[in-house]
C-alpha positions as MATLAB code, in Angstrom:
seq = 'XXXXXXXXXXXXXXXXXXXXXXXXXXXXXXXXXXXXXXXXXXXXXXXXXXXXXXXXXXXXXXXXXXXXXXXXXXXXXXXXXXXXXXXXXXXXXXXXXXXXXXXXXXXXXXXXXXXXXXXXXXXXXXXXXXXXXXXXXXXXXXXXXXXXXXXXXXXXXXXXXXXXXXXXXXXXXXXXXXXXXXXXXXXXXXXXXXXXXXXXXXXXXXXXXXXXXXXXXXXXXXXXXXXXXXXXXXXXXXXXXXXXXXXXXXXXXXXXXXXXXXXXXXXXXXXXXX';
ca = [
      37.287   14.846  -13.640;
      39.697   13.427  -12.479;
      39.517   10.562  -12.015;
      40.202    8.741   -8.578;
      43.668    6.439   -8.260;
      42.681    3.057   -7.293;
      46.525    2.600   -6.516;
      46.872    4.944   -3.935;
      47.984    4.161   -0.702;
      45.227    5.079    1.585;
      41.983    4.369    1.879;
      40.326    7.883    1.298;
      39.633   10.597   -1.631;
      39.870   13.665   -1.315;
      37.492   15.271   -3.551;
      37.688   18.914   -4.570;
      33.983   20.093   -4.876;
      33.075   23.421   -6.475;
      29.810   24.732   -3.923;
      29.120   27.099   -6.770;
      28.521   30.857   -6.650;
      27.074   30.964   -2.557;
      23.386   29.232   -3.086;
      23.263   26.647   -1.495;
      20.576   24.737   -3.985;
      23.567   25.883   -6.705;
      25.685   23.112   -5.965;
      26.315   20.161   -8.845;
      23.688   16.660   -8.351;
      27.527   14.712   -7.371;
      28.978   17.183   -5.517;
      25.864   16.881   -2.838;
      25.727   13.457   -2.761;
      29.776   13.771   -2.299;
      28.669   16.207    1.114;
      25.440   13.630    2.866;
      28.216   10.315    2.182;
      31.905   12.446    3.771;
      33.315   11.310    6.227;
      35.347   15.417    6.724;
      34.304   18.102    5.155;
      37.051   21.274    4.694;
      35.117   24.404    4.123;
      35.945   27.622    3.029;
      33.680   29.853    5.120;
      35.383   32.620    4.039;
      34.074   32.516    1.012;
      31.296   29.222    0.559;
      28.229   29.579    2.814;
      27.918   28.069    5.692;
      25.008   26.176    4.402;
      26.572   24.079    1.993;
      28.044   21.992    5.154;
      24.393   20.740    6.142;
      24.478   18.434    3.837;
      27.239   16.973    5.645;
      25.909   13.773    7.632;
      25.897   13.804   11.914;
      29.136   13.027   13.329;
      30.914   14.284    9.984;
      34.964   16.671   10.677;
      33.653   19.751    9.265;
      36.119   22.026    9.510;
      36.605   25.602    8.686;
      39.694   27.125    6.715;
      40.257   30.997    6.361;
      42.296   30.818    9.252;
      44.833   28.232    7.824;
      47.538   27.986    6.245;
      47.976   25.372    2.415;
      50.013   23.404    4.925;
      47.937   23.427    7.208;
      44.898   22.345    4.487;
      46.972   19.632    3.078;
      47.850   18.084    6.206;
      44.784   17.844    7.421;
      43.428   16.234    4.387;
      46.320   13.737    4.464;
      44.990   12.600    8.577;
      41.553   12.691    7.429;
      42.431   10.238    3.909;
      43.274    8.398    6.406;
      40.792    7.964    8.723;
      37.578    7.861    6.339;
      37.200    7.221    2.308;
      35.513    9.859    1.250;
      36.421   13.490    2.082;
      35.164   16.939    0.411;
      36.749   20.115   -0.323;
      34.505   22.500   -0.226;
      35.919   25.619   -2.227;
      33.514   28.421   -3.672;
      32.671   28.683   -7.635;
      34.647   26.457   -9.422;
      38.142   24.643   -7.495;
      39.665   25.364  -11.075;
      39.605   28.637  -11.192;
      41.387   31.624   -8.907;
      41.557   28.436   -6.321;
      44.933   26.640   -4.897;
      44.142   23.125   -6.315;
      47.324   22.393   -8.344;
      49.230   22.994   -4.696;
      47.302   21.054   -2.705;
      46.474   17.837   -4.879;
      50.762   17.923   -5.336;
      51.331   17.198   -1.614;
      48.104   14.715   -1.260;
      49.784   12.763   -4.863;
      52.878   12.990   -3.188;
      51.405   10.985    0.046;
      49.715    8.673   -1.924;
      46.150   10.179   -1.730;
      43.737    9.428   -3.946;
      41.848   12.768   -5.644;
      38.942   14.180   -7.973;
      37.717   17.222   -8.783;
      33.605   18.312   -9.173;
      33.256   21.310  -11.189;
      30.742   23.673   -9.761;
      28.560   26.848  -11.490;
      31.084   30.059  -11.165;
      30.096   33.729   -9.762;
      30.842   35.079  -13.684;
      27.664   32.567  -14.936;
      25.722   33.621  -11.280;
      25.762   36.691  -11.864;
      25.039   37.502  -15.177;
      22.021   34.714  -14.275;
      21.056   36.777  -11.813;
      21.049   39.975  -13.652;
      18.858   38.577  -16.806;
      21.758   39.678  -19.169;
      24.659   37.259  -21.811;
      27.911   36.428  -21.258;
      27.885   36.225  -25.809;
      25.184   37.265  -28.314;
      25.483   36.977  -32.503;
      27.517   39.582  -33.593;
      28.075   41.447  -30.660;
      30.487   39.764  -28.954;
      31.038   35.450  -28.838;
      34.002   35.881  -26.084;
      33.833   35.765  -22.527;
      37.816   36.863  -20.653;
      37.922   35.746  -17.656;
      40.663   37.570  -15.602;
      41.189   39.744  -12.979;
      43.790   42.869  -12.381;
      46.913   42.459  -10.687;
      47.335   43.373   -7.302;
      49.573   41.559   -5.060;
      49.466   39.555   -7.884;
      50.861   39.792  -10.734;
      49.235   39.343  -14.348;
      51.883   37.031  -16.383;
      53.124   39.515  -19.194;
      50.900   40.247  -21.805;
      47.206   39.419  -19.302;
      47.065   43.103  -18.352;
      43.540   44.832  -17.853;
      44.400   47.205  -20.748;
      45.468   44.736  -23.070;
      42.810   42.181  -23.043;
      39.858   45.006  -23.187;
      41.589   46.223  -26.185;
      39.564   43.449  -27.593;
      35.802   44.916  -26.843;
      35.219   41.257  -25.718;
      32.804   40.251  -22.205;
      35.399   40.702  -19.217;
      34.635   39.281  -16.265;
      36.701   40.612  -13.615;
      37.489   39.114  -10.688;
      39.006   39.981   -7.329;
      39.186   42.907   -7.792;
      36.421   45.763   -6.500;
      38.833   47.181   -4.408;
      40.856   48.088   -7.187;
      38.086   49.345   -9.325;
      39.452   52.679  -10.188;
      42.685   50.024  -11.519;
      39.590   48.722  -14.348;
      38.361   51.741  -14.768;
      41.804   53.925  -15.857;
      42.671   50.211  -17.854;
      39.357   50.120  -19.784;
      39.048   54.158  -20.844;
      43.511   53.537  -21.869;
      41.521   50.600  -24.638;
      39.280   52.702  -25.697;
      36.116   52.473  -23.631;
      33.413   55.339  -24.176;
      32.937   56.246  -20.019;
      28.989   55.869  -21.254;
      30.353   51.990  -21.325;
      27.741   49.856  -19.245;
      29.436   47.938  -16.064;
      27.635   45.600  -14.098;
      28.665   44.560  -10.739;
      26.904   42.116   -8.224;
      28.190   41.338   -4.889;
      27.204   37.851   -3.467;
      25.804   36.249   -6.311;
      22.996   34.210   -5.767;
      23.292   34.438   -1.954;
      20.005   34.327   -0.442;
      19.219   37.427    1.550;
      22.843   39.915    1.012;
      22.399   39.482   -3.260;
      23.670   43.313   -4.078;
      23.236   44.057   -8.023;
      24.248   47.765   -9.386;
      24.769   48.785  -12.542;
      26.387   52.116  -13.815;
      28.556   52.977  -16.802;
      32.530   53.039  -16.615;
      32.377   56.833  -15.799;
      29.975   56.349  -12.399;
      30.092   52.665  -11.390;
      32.609   53.966   -8.773;
      30.599   56.029   -7.526;
      28.161   53.708   -6.897;
      29.423   50.625   -5.911;
      30.666   53.147   -2.952;
      27.066   53.876   -2.297;
      25.763   50.739   -2.044;
      28.665   49.934    0.146;
      30.204   46.931   -2.059;
      34.082   46.420   -1.053;
      34.799   42.569   -1.062;
      32.638   39.334   -2.878;
      31.688   40.759   -5.829;
      32.386   40.359   -9.509;
      32.976   43.682  -12.204;
      31.088   42.819  -16.281;
      31.995   44.734  -18.321;
      29.698   43.682  -21.672;
      29.026   45.192  -25.053;
      25.755   42.494  -24.418;
      24.392   44.206  -21.540;
      21.784   45.569  -21.715;
      20.819   43.787  -24.718;
      17.247   43.242  -23.577;
      15.591   46.378  -24.319;
      17.591   47.039  -27.524;
      14.960   47.592  -30.212;
      16.784   44.958  -32.801;
      18.725   42.013  -32.010;
      20.669   39.702  -34.728;
      19.115   36.572  -34.776;
      20.706   33.330  -33.664;
      22.072   31.120  -36.957;
      20.899   27.780  -34.683;
      16.938   28.919  -34.761;
      16.146   30.440  -37.277;
      13.965   28.828  -40.063;
      16.227   29.511  -42.109;
      18.794   27.650  -40.823;
      18.987   23.970  -41.851;
      21.201   21.050  -39.938;
      21.025   17.268  -38.757;
      18.243   17.550  -36.699;
      16.061   19.956  -38.269;
      15.669   21.000  -42.368;
      15.827   24.426  -43.235;
      12.961   26.191  -44.641;
      12.111   29.471  -46.499;
      10.460   32.460  -44.866;
       6.952   31.957  -46.674;
       7.216   28.194  -45.364;
       8.278   28.980  -41.856;
       4.879   32.030  -41.761;
       1.910   29.918  -43.905;
];
């Protein structure tokens, strides 16, 4: 976490706090404490469950940013830092993932405003948690790719979904539910089977609003259309999906009795079963 710059010229510090995936209880303890002492809160109303702002104290200046431009947001934060010791910019998930973190901190630094970041739980982790799935498995995949499909924002060269999918690892695909057909096309071109399992979770952890859809690469779009899922959804393609129902799993070495480490001496199978 970037420490506040105590040489800054304005009295307040702007904290970029990850609100997590939606459930107000999934904000970090540190993030909640900052909200509880905040003099001003700017929250992403189109993405962050408004319930998260209930931690703010009475009299706190609370503003929804969904109708604001980047310049309006940074101007608001700078003005708030002139009046309050603690200012919170409450963002969905983690501030450093698909947010305008650096775009907002550069003007703050130029204006002499101290700032710091409090990480949050991302929707990729929340989606797998609510679905009872795992991102990695021994000798299945040990790599997780967080990415998106090219839309109005292009992808850098070499980061096209087809190229990333060729690794056959876990893919957590953000901001792409309206481009699900492109996900299907890219994975098929990368060699994934039409029968490969796909998971889509809309509003993971949002109380009363969460939807979990399981399907295959071939039918997942139709299933999402039937559930009217067209926004705020995580797409996961992974060789680990459905592992809870597999007849056999390769055991993790960390907890294998025959695998020793500095906290536990290795034992033979006979000894461990005696």
